[in-house]
DOMIVEX-885993 format. One record per residue: z negated, y negated, x negated of N, C-alpha, C in turn; residue number from 1; residue in three letters. Coordinates in pm, 1 decimal, always signed. Atoms other than C-alpha are relative to their C-alpha. Layout:
BEGIN
- n.pz / n.py / n.px / ca.pz / ca.py / ca.px / c.pz / c.py / c.px / num / residuo
- Z / Y / X / Z / Y / X / Z / Y / X / NUM / ala .
...
This chain:
BEGIN
- n.pz / n.py / n.px / ca.pz / ca.py / ca.px / c.pz / c.py / c.px / num / residuo
- +89.8 / -79.0 / -41.9 / +3302.4 / -409.7 / -1818.8 / +47.1 / +134.4 / -42.1 / 1 / met .
- -42.3 / -137.7 / +62.8 / +3293.1 / -62.3 / -1986.6 / -21.0 / +107.9 / +110.5 / 2 / arg .
- +6.4 / -101.7 / -99.5 / +3343.5 / +251.6 / -1784.1 / -103.3 / +93.5 / -71.0 / 3 / ala .
- +84.5 / -106.0 / +45.5 / +3066.8 / +515.0 / -1776.2 / +25.9 / +138.7 / +38.7 / 4 / leu .
- -18.6 / -113.0 / -46.6 / +3074.0 / +877.5 / -1749.3 / -97.8 / +32.6 / +99.6 / 5 / thr .
- +89.3 / -10.2 / -98.0 / +2899.7 / +1040.3 / -1469.0 / -139.5 / +42.8 / -34.7 / 6 / ile .
- +124.0 / -17.6 / +41.1 / +2620.4 / +1164.7 / -1689.6 / -70.1 / -140.7 / -47.8 / 7 / gly .
- +59.5 / +97.5 / +20.3 / +2564.3 / +841.9 / -1819.0 / -37.2 / -92.1 / +121.0 / 8 / gln .
- +37.5 / +52.6 / -110.1 / +2576.4 / +674.0 / -1490.5 / -134.3 / +56.7 / +84.5 / 9 / ala .
- +103.7 / -70.9 / -75.2 / +2332.4 / +926.3 / -1349.3 / -143.0 / -21.1 / -91.9 / 10 / ala .
- +129.4 / +44.1 / +64.9 / +2088.6 / +871.0 / -1642.7 / -46.7 / -124.7 / +4.8 / 11 / arg .
- +50.1 / +145.5 / -7.4 / +2080.3 / +501.0 / -1619.0 / -65.9 / -11.9 / +146.5 / 12 / ser .
- +62.0 / +17.8 / -135.4 / +2004.3 / +543.7 / -1249.2 / -109.4 / +69.2 / +23.9 / 13 / ala .
- +129.5 / -113.7 / -26.9 / +1735.3 / +808.9 / -1283.1 / +21.0 / +104.2 / +86.9 / 14 / gly .
- -25.8 / -124.6 / -114.2 / +1910.7 / +1080.0 / -1084.9 / +87.6 / +111.9 / -87.8 / 15 / ile .
- -78.8 / -119.6 / +67.4 / +2108.9 / +1390.6 / -1168.7 / +131.0 / -16.3 / +36.4 / 16 / gly .
- -134.3 / +12.5 / -14.1 / +2466.8 / +1415.3 / -1207.9 / +34.4 / +74.1 / +129.0 / 17 / val .
- -37.5 / -53.6 / -114.5 / +2495.3 / +1661.5 / -910.0 / -30.7 / -79.5 / +124.7 / 18 / glu .
- +45.7 / +102.2 / -98.4 / +2315.1 / +1383.4 / -702.0 / +128.3 / -94.8 / +18.9 / 19 / thr .
- -98.6 / +80.9 / -4.9 / +2590.0 / +1157.2 / -794.6 / +113.1 / +34.8 / +69.9 / 20 / val .
- -122.3 / -54.8 / -57.0 / +2865.1 / +1400.7 / -689.9 / -22.8 / -10.2 / +153.7 / 21 / arg .
- +38.3 / +6.2 / -139.9 / +2674.2 / +1444.7 / -357.3 / +8.8 / -132.0 / +61.0 / 22 / phe .
- +0.2 / +135.0 / -74.7 / +2646.6 / +1075.6 / -282.1 / +163.3 / -22.3 / +27.9 / 23 / tyr .
- -129.0 / +7.0 / -1.0 / +3026.9 / +1075.1 / -350.1 / +53.4 / +79.2 / +119.2 / 24 / glu .
- -33.8 / -76.7 / -116.6 / +3087.5 / +1340.3 / -96.7 / -30.1 / -45.5 / +147.3 / 25 / arg .
- +59.9 / +66.4 / -107.6 / +2853.1 / +1168.2 / +152.5 / +66.4 / -137.4 / +37.0 / 26 / gln .
- -75.3 / +134.8 / -38.5 / +3068.3 / +849.9 / +131.2 / -94.8 / -111.7 / -44.7 / 27 / gly .
- +91.8 / +125.3 / +44.4 / +2767.7 / +647.3 / -20.6 / +87.2 / -59.6 / -141.4 / 28 / leu .
- -85.2 / +35.8 / +126.3 / +3003.5 / +621.3 / -352.5 / +143.0 / -4.4 / +21.1 / 29 / leu .
- -140.6 / -22.3 / +11.9 / +3357.6 / +551.1 / -381.8 / +33.7 / +109.2 / -108.7 / 30 / gln .
- -50.9 / -90.5 / +103.5 / +3528.6 / +837.0 / -589.4 / +66.8 / -80.3 / -113.3 / 31 / glu .
- -69.5 / +101.3 / +91.9 / +3611.7 / +649.6 / -919.8 / +127.3 / +56.7 / -56.4 / 32 / pro .
- -132.5 / -47.2 / +50.8 / +3939.0 / +672.0 / -1089.4 / -46.2 / +100.8 / -107.8 / 33 / pro .
- +23.7 / -119.4 / +113.3 / +3975.4 / +965.4 / -1356.6 / +88.2 / -42.3 / -116.0 / 34 / arg .
- -89.5 / +6.3 / +132.7 / +4081.8 / +958.4 / -1718.7 / +111.0 / +103.8 / +12.0 / 35 / arg .
- -111.1 / -107.5 / +1.9 / +4377.3 / +1171.3 / -1791.7 / -58.9 / +128.7 / -23.9 / 36 / asp .
- +81.0 / -128.3 / +18.4 / +4144.4 / +1431.5 / -1903.5 / -74.5 / +64.8 / +135.8 / 37 / ser .
- +54.1 / -42.3 / -124.9 / +4015.2 / +1438.4 / -1541.3 / -139.3 / -46.1 / +8.1 / 38 / gly .
- +136.9 / +43.4 / -6.0 / +3675.8 / +1292.6 / -1626.2 / +2.2 / -132.1 / +93.3 / 39 / tyr .
- +17.6 / +116.5 / -72.5 / +3536.1 / +1032.6 / -1384.0 / -36.0 / -133.0 / -100.5 / 40 / arg .
- +18.7 / +134.9 / +53.1 / +3514.4 / +659.1 / -1507.0 / -59.0 / -80.8 / +85.7 / 41 / gln .
- +59.9 / +94.4 / -90.0 / +3245.9 / +469.2 / -1316.4 / -15.2 / -126.8 / -62.1 / 42 / tyr .
- +41.8 / +130.7 / +33.9 / +3212.9 / +96.2 / -1330.7 / -136.9 / -19.5 / -27.6 / 43 / pro .
- +140.1 / +11.1 / +18.5 / +2890.7 / -17.7 / -1481.7 / -88.9 / -26.4 / +148.6 / 44 / glu .
- +64.3 / +41.3 / -142.1 / +2787.0 / -178.1 / -1118.7 / -26.8 / +121.5 / +71.6 / 45 / asp .
- +43.2 / -127.0 / -69.7 / +2760.8 / +192.2 / -996.0 / -146.2 / +20.5 / -16.9 / 46 / val .
- +148.2 / -7.7 / +29.6 / +2423.9 / +189.6 / -1161.5 / -92.9 / -54.5 / +112.4 / 47 / val .
- +114.0 / +84.5 / -84.1 / +2269.5 / -81.7 / -946.1 / +21.5 / +69.1 / +144.6 / 48 / ala .
- +0.3 / -65.4 / -137.5 / +2417.4 / +93.0 / -635.0 / -65.8 / +149.1 / +11.7 / 49 / arg .
- +50.4 / -105.5 / +12.8 / +2286.7 / +439.9 / -742.9 / -160.5 / -33.1 / +11.3 / 50 / leu .
- +146.3 / +13.0 / -18.5 / +1930.5 / +275.3 / -787.2 / -29.4 / -31.9 / +128.3 / 51 / arg .
- +24.5 / +40.7 / -148.5 / +1950.4 / +90.9 / -459.3 / -18.0 / +142.0 / +94.0 / 52 / phe .
- +19.5 / -147.1 / -91.1 / +2010.2 / +455.5 / -299.5 / -136.4 / +56.5 / -26.7 / 53 / ile .
- +112.4 / -73.2 / +48.2 / +1746.0 / +614.6 / -504.7 / -131.1 / -95.1 / +57.5 / 54 / arg .
- +126.7 / +83.6 / -48.3 / +1483.9 / +328.8 / -404.3 / -11.6 / -8.8 / +150.2 / 55 / arg .
- -3.9 / -10.0 / -136.3 / +1594.7 / +338.3 / -42.0 / -71.5 / +160.0 / +39.6 / 56 / ala .
- +63.7 / -137.6 / -17.2 / +1519.4 / +737.0 / -42.3 / -134.1 / -20.6 / -15.9 / 57 / lys .
- +145.7 / +3.1 / +27.8 / +1189.9 / +683.4 / -204.1 / -86.1 / -74.5 / +114.8 / 58 / glu .
- +53.5 / +75.9 / -109.5 / +1111.5 / +447.5 / +90.5 / +18.5 / +59.7 / +157.5 / 59 / leu .
- -4.3 / -94.7 / -122.2 / +1201.9 / +721.1 / +355.0 / +136.2 / -17.7 / +79.5 / 60 / gly .
- -104.4 / -5.6 / -73.0 / +1537.3 / +611.4 / +439.6 / +99.8 / +108.1 / -2.0 / 61 / phe .
- -105.7 / -102.2 / +2.3 / +1797.5 / +865.9 / +538.5 / +112.7 / -25.7 / -53.2 / 62 / ser .
- -125.1 / +44.0 / +82.5 / +2127.9 / +892.3 / +377.3 / +85.9 / -67.0 / +90.7 / 63 / leu .
- -68.8 / +77.7 / -95.8 / +2275.1 / +773.8 / +709.4 / -35.5 / -140.5 / +9.5 / 64 / lys .
- +43.6 / +149.0 / +12.2 / +2051.0 / +471.0 / +714.7 / +24.1 / -76.2 / -136.0 / 65 / glu .
- -45.4 / +68.7 / +138.0 / +2120.7 / +402.6 / +360.3 / +154.4 / -35.0 / -7.4 / 66 / ile .
- -148.2 / +54.0 / +7.6 / +2498.7 / +385.6 / +420.9 / +15.2 / -124.5 / +108.4 / 67 / lys .
- +16.1 / +116.1 / -82.2 / +2423.8 / +155.4 / +701.9 / -53.5 / -113.5 / -68.2 / 68 / glu .
- +52.5 / +109.0 / +93.9 / +2223.8 / -63.4 / +471.2 / +95.6 / -65.5 / -89.4 / 69 / leu .
- -118.8 / +39.2 / +89.2 / +2502.0 / -69.5 / +227.8 / +90.5 / -74.5 / +59.5 / 70 / leu .
- -107.9 / +62.7 / -69.0 / +2737.5 / -156.3 / +475.1 / -34.4 / -159.2 / +58.7 / 71 / ala .
- +41.0 / +121.0 / -45.7 / +2507.3 / -446.6 / +617.7 / +7.9 / -92.4 / -125.7 / 72 / leu .
- +5.8 / +94.9 / +102.3 / +2496.6 / -593.7 / +267.4 / +115.3 / -56.8 / -31.0 / 73 / arg .
- -121.1 / +52.1 / +24.2 / +2843.7 / -632.6 / +236.2 / +92.9 / -85.5 / +118.7 / 74 / val .
- -73.8 / +69.6 / -120.5 / +2913.2 / -771.6 / +581.7 / -37.0 / -137.8 / -2.1 / 75 / asp .
- +49.2 / +114.5 / +5.5 / +2936.7 / -1128.0 / +578.4 / -80.7 / -60.5 / +134.5 / 76 / pro .
- +45.2 / +25.5 / -142.2 / +2829.5 / -1143.4 / +946.6 / -155.8 / +40.4 / +2.9 / 77 / asp .
- +127.4 / -37.8 / -19.8 / +2498.0 / -981.8 / +876.1 / -122.9 / -91.0 / -52.2 / 78 / thr .
- +112.8 / +74.1 / +39.4 / +2174.4 / -1156.2 / +873.3 / -114.9 / +61.8 / -42.3 / 79 / thr .
- +137.1 / -59.3 / +57.3 / +1827.2 / -1103.1 / +703.4 / -64.1 / +73.1 / +131.2 / 80 / cys .
- +72.2 / -61.7 / -111.3 / +1693.0 / -1048.0 / +1069.5 / +49.9 / +152.1 / +5.3 / 81 / ala .
- -49.8 / -124.5 / +2.4 / +1920.6 / -735.6 / +1088.2 / -61.3 / +109.4 / -80.3 / 82 / glu .
- +37.9 / -73.1 / +85.2 / +1815.2 / -600.0 / +796.1 / -160.0 / +36.1 / +1.3 / 83 / val .
- +144.6 / -10.7 / -16.6 / +1445.8 / -671.8 / +855.0 / -38.3 / +86.9 / +127.0 / 84 / arg .
- +13.5 / -93.0 / -126.6 / +1488.3 / -483.0 / +1205.5 / +14.4 / +151.2 / -51.1 / 85 / lys .
- -18.3 / -129.7 / +65.7 / +1600.7 / -168.9 / +1014.4 / -131.5 / +39.8 / -67.3 / 86 / arg .
- +137.4 / -32.0 / +75.5 / +1277.6 / -205.3 / +798.2 / -91.3 / +14.9 / +91.9 / 87 / ser .
- +88.3 / -21.4 / -90.8 / +1066.6 / -246.4 / +1089.3 / +5.3 / +137.7 / +96.9 / 88 / glu .
- -28.4 / -136.6 / -42.3 / +1223.1 / +82.4 / +1262.5 / -48.8 / +89.0 / -88.5 / 89 / asp .
- +44.1 / -102.1 / +113.6 / +1158.9 / +270.3 / +947.0 / -153.6 / +0.3 / -6.7 / 90 / lys .
- +151.9 / +4.7 / -15.6 / +786.0 / +139.7 / +964.5 / -47.8 / +72.9 / +107.1 / 91 / ile .
- +49.8 / -72.2 / -119.0 / +764.3 / +283.3 / +1309.0 / +13.6 / +138.1 / -8.9 / 92 / ala .
- -14.9 / -150.1 / +42.0 / +901.9 / +596.9 / +1207.7 / -120.0 / +46.5 / -103.0 / 93 / asp .
- +102.5 / -51.9 / +79.7 / +647.1 / +637.4 / +920.5 / -113.4 / -16.0 / +61.7 / 94 / val .
- +125.2 / -3.7 / -65.7 / +364.3 / +547.0 / +1138.0 / -1.2 / +126.3 / +87.4 / 95 / val .
- -5.8 / -125.5 / -99.1 / +473.8 / +813.4 / +1401.5 / -23.6 / +131.0 / -90.4 / 96 / thr .
- +4.9 / -138.0 / +82.3 / +510.3 / +1071.6 / +1121.4 / -148.8 / +6.0 / -66.7 / 97 / lys .
- +153.3 / +0.8 / +44.0 / +159.6 / +970.7 / +978.9 / -87.3 / +69.2 / +112.9 / 98 / ile .
- +71.4 / -51.3 / -124.0 / +17.6 / +1028.6 / +1328.1 / +10.5 / +143.4 / +21.6 / 99 / glu .
- -6.6 / -144.9 / -1.3 / +157.5 / +1368.2 / +1344.0 / -49.5 / +75.7 / -102.7 / 100 / thr .
- +63.4 / -70.0 / +112.2 / +45.0 / +1464.7 / +1009.3 / -134.0 / +6.2 / +33.0 / 101 / leu .
- +138.9 / -13.5 / -19.2 / -295.3 / +1353.1 / +1085.2 / -29.3 / +110.2 / +131.7 / 102 / gln .
- +29.0 / -94.7 / -94.9 / -301.9 / +1568.8 / +1408.1 / +2.2 / +145.4 / -48.4 / 103 / lys .
- -33.3 / -148.4 / +70.3 / -161.1 / +1881.3 / +1214.4 / -106.5 / +13.7 / -112.1 / 104 / ile .
- +105.1 / -16.4 / +82.1 / -442.8 / +1813.2 / +938.3 / -126.8 / +31.6 / +83.3 / 105 / arg .
- +112.7 / -22.7 / -71.8 / -706.6 / +1801.4 / +1202.1 / +1.7 / +141.7 / +78.8 / 106 / lys .
- -5.8 / -121.8 / -71.7 / -568.4 / +2114.1 / +1389.8 / -38.1 / +110.9 / -131.6 / 107 / ala .
- +24.5 / -97.1 / +111.7 / -552.8 / +2305.0 / +1043.7 / -156.3 / +11.1 / -53.2 / 108 / leu .
- +121.6 / -7.5 / +39.1 / -895.8 / +2199.5 / +953.7 / -104.1 / +52.3 / +88.2 / 109 / met .
- +88.1 / -59.2 / -90.4 / -1048.2 / +2305.2 / +1278.4 / +32.1 / +180.1 / -14.1 / 110 / lys .
- -42.2 / -146.9 / +7.5 / -858.3 / +2662.4 / +1252.7 / -71.4 / +41.2 / -147.0 / 111 / leu .
- +34.9 / -45.8 / +108.6 / -962.0 / +2687.8 / +899.8 / -152.3 / +26.6 / -4.8 / 112 / thr .
- +135.6 / -12.8 / -34.0 / -1331.2 / +2651.9 / +989.2 / -46.1 / +131.8 / +64.2 / 113 / lys .
- +32.4 / -114.0 / -63.6 / -1304.4 / +2942.8 / +1206.0 / +20.6 / +121.6 / -90.0 / 114 / thr .
- -16.7 / -101.2 / +89.8 / -1235.1 / +3161.8 / +902.8 / -100.8 / +18.4 / -102.7 / 115 / cys .
- +103.4 / -5.1 / +110.0 / -1510.5 / +3300.6 / +672.1 / +82.6 / +23.3 / -115.4 / 116 / ser .
- -63.5 / -23.7 / +128.3 / -1257.7 / +3415.4 / +405.5 / -27.0 / +151.2 / -29.0 / 117 / gly .
- +37.1 / -137.0 / +33.4 / -1392.8 / +3762.4 / +433.2 / +65.4 / +98.1 / +120.3 / 118 / arg .
- -67.9 / -112.7 / -88.3 / -1244.9 / +4092.3 / +596.6 / +143.6 / +2.3 / +5.5 / 119 / gly .
- -151.0 / -43.6 / +33.9 / -907.0 / +4241.7 / +636.9 / +90.2 / -112.3 / +82.1 / 120 / pro .
- -89.4 / +87.9 / -87.8 / -607.1 / +4015.4 / +777.9 / +1.0 / +58.4 / +126.8 / 121 / thr .
- -3.2 / -14.3 / -119.0 / -610.1 / +4204.6 / +1079.9 / -111.5 / -38.8 / +111.3 / 122 / ser .
- +99.4 / +64.6 / -61.9 / -928.7 / +4030.8 / +1168.7 / +5.6 / -153.5 / -20.2 / 123 / glu .
- +12.0 / +134.9 / +38.6 / -829.1 / +3708.5 / +1062.6 / +14.2 / -102.0 / +100.8 / 124 / cys .
- -15.3 / +84.2 / -110.7 / -887.8 / +3428.5 / +1309.1 / +125.0 / -103.7 / -18.2 / 125 / pro .
- -120.1 / +81.7 / +10.9 / -621.4 / +3209.6 / +1159.1 / +126.8 / +50.9 / +52.6 / 126 / ile .
- -118.0 / -77.2 / -21.9 / -358.3 / +3456.6 / +1191.4 / -1.3 / +37.9 / +166.6 / 127 / leu .
- +18.8 / -31.2 / -168.9 / -494.6 / +3548.0 / +1543.1 / +51.1 / -124.6 / +64.7 / 128 / asp .
- -33.6 / +119.4 / -47.0 / -463.3 / +3180.6 / +1623.4 / +160.5 / -28.3 / +15.2 / 129 / ala .
- -145.9 / +21.9 / +17.9 / -107.9 / +3165.7 / +1500.4 / +76.6 / +87.3 / +86.8 / 130 / leu .
- -63.0 / -108.0 / -73.4 / -11.0 / +3460.7 / +1704.3 / +17.1 / -60.9 / +188.0 / 131 / asp .
- +36.1 / +57.0 / -152.9 / -127.4 / +3263.5 / +2063.0 / +95.8 / -123.8 / +4.8 / 132 / thr .
- -115.2 / +98.4 / -47.1 / +108.6 / +3040.8 / +2252.8 / -93.3 / -126.7 / +36.1 / 133 / glu .
- +57.0 / +120.4 / -38.8 / -130.5 / +2738.1 / +2243.3 / +92.3 / -105.6 / -45.6 / 134 / glu .
- -68.8 / +110.7 / +40.3 / -21.9 / +2392.1 / +2231.1 / -22.6 / -63.7 / -138.1 / 135 / glu .
- +1.5 / +32.3 / +127.3 / +26.4 / +2257.5 / +1885.9 / -58.4 / -144.5 / -28.1 / 136 / gly .
- +65.4 / +108.8 / +36.1 / -98.0 / +1952.1 / +1724.2 / +56.6 / -114.2 / +75.5 / 137 / pro .
């Protein structure tokens, strides 16, 4: 197995070099050994881990949740049911966020209809509504 530079590993995983360093600082990646020159030497399998992290982030998992998923992956006592539960929890979280965003959209649409788009900002009903202490979406 050949060693990769941080740039090679990042490019292969479709992320930036600073992102790789960030993942190291967050404990998602072990800091690799360094050459005598000080450059990091990543094993080829780090690319698969970086891709896993990237895909999990794209699905909305937080770095904390990704760290937990990575730990579950190597725990011999973990079952698929435990991983499925994490996925179901994430789905519930996404549903809640969608509901909140739909309420925000509805409130903004209602608010936008109150404004003709004419006149000075001192008479803008949108800005006036934002100044009031009404319950949000």
